[in-house]
C-alpha positions in Angstrom: 70.5 -15.7 -58.7 69.9 -19.3 -58.5 72.5 -21.8 -59.5 70.8 -24.8 -61.0 72.9 -28.1 -60.2 72.2 -31.0 -62.2 72.7 -33.9 -59.9 73.2 -36.5 -62.7 76.1 -35.2 -63.9 77.5 -33.6 -60.7 77.7 -36.1 -57.4 76.2 -34.4 -54.7 79.2 -34.0 -52.0 80.8 -31.7 -55.4 77.3 -29.6 -55.1 77.2 -29.2 -51.1 77.2 -25.6 -49.6 79.5 -26.6 -46.8 82.4 -26.8 -49.5 82.7 -23.1 -49.6 82.2 -22.1 -45.6 84.9 -20.4 -43.9 86.4 -21.4 -40.4 83.5 -19.3 -38.6 81.4 -22.7 -39.4 82.1 -25.9 -38.0 79.9 -29.0 -38.7 81.1 -31.0 -36.0 80.2 -28.8 -33.0 80.1 -30.1 -29.2 76.4 -31.2 -28.8 76.3 -27.9 -26.0 77.2 -25.7 -28.4 73.8 -24.2 -29.9 75.3 -21.6 -31.7 77.5 -23.8 -33.3 74.9 -26.3 -34.4 72.8 -23.1 -35.6 75.5 -22.2 -37.7 75.9 -25.4 -39.8 72.2 -25.8 -39.9 72.0 -22.6 -41.4 74.7 -23.4 -44.2 72.4 -27.2 -44.6 69.0 -25.1 -45.1 70.5 -23.1 -48.0 72.1 -26.4 -49.5 71.0 -27.6 -52.9 72.3 -31.1 -51.6 70.8 -31.3 -47.9 68.5 -34.1 -49.0 70.9 -36.3 -50.0 73.5 -35.5 -47.9 70.8 -36.5 -44.7 70.4 -39.8 -46.6 73.8 -40.2 -46.8 74.4 -39.9 -43.0 71.4 -42.1 -42.0 72.0 -44.9 -44.6 75.8 -44.8 -43.2 74.8 -44.3 -39.6 77.1 -41.3 -39.0 77.1 -41.0 -35.2 78.9 -37.3 -35.2 78.3 -33.8 -36.6 75.6 -31.9 -38.8 74.7 -33.6 -42.1 71.7 -32.4 -44.4 70.9 -29.9 -41.9 70.5 -32.6 -38.7 72.0 -33.5 -35.6 73.0 -36.9 -34.5 70.0 -37.2 -32.1 67.7 -36.0 -35.0 69.8 -38.4 -37.3 68.9 -41.6 -34.5 65.3 -40.9 -34.9 65.3 -40.9 -38.7 67.2 -43.7 -38.7 64.9 -45.8 -36.5 61.7 -45.1 -38.4 63.8 -46.0 -41.7 64.8 -49.1 -40.2 61.2 -50.2 -38.6 60.1 -49.4 -42.4 62.3 -51.7 -43.9 61.6 -54.2 -41.3 57.8 -54.0 -42.2 57.9 -54.1 -45.5 60.2 -57.3 -45.6 
């Protein structure tokens, strides 16, 4: 059964799948902990607000942790493209 979440009423953080995660998953694994990164990304993959989480992390330049299913390195690449698009548009 799929739960439908109305994001116009519920702030995205309150709808995040990571709120229900046990101590088995860290969203701030060491960059060499490939299993830990995979576990965190798996939670994000099923999250109804992963896109909002990723957008927030990119816009606020979060340098640590898994946000919206992306590592810091992946987010840096996304942020560079985002900033280039903003620069081109201005």
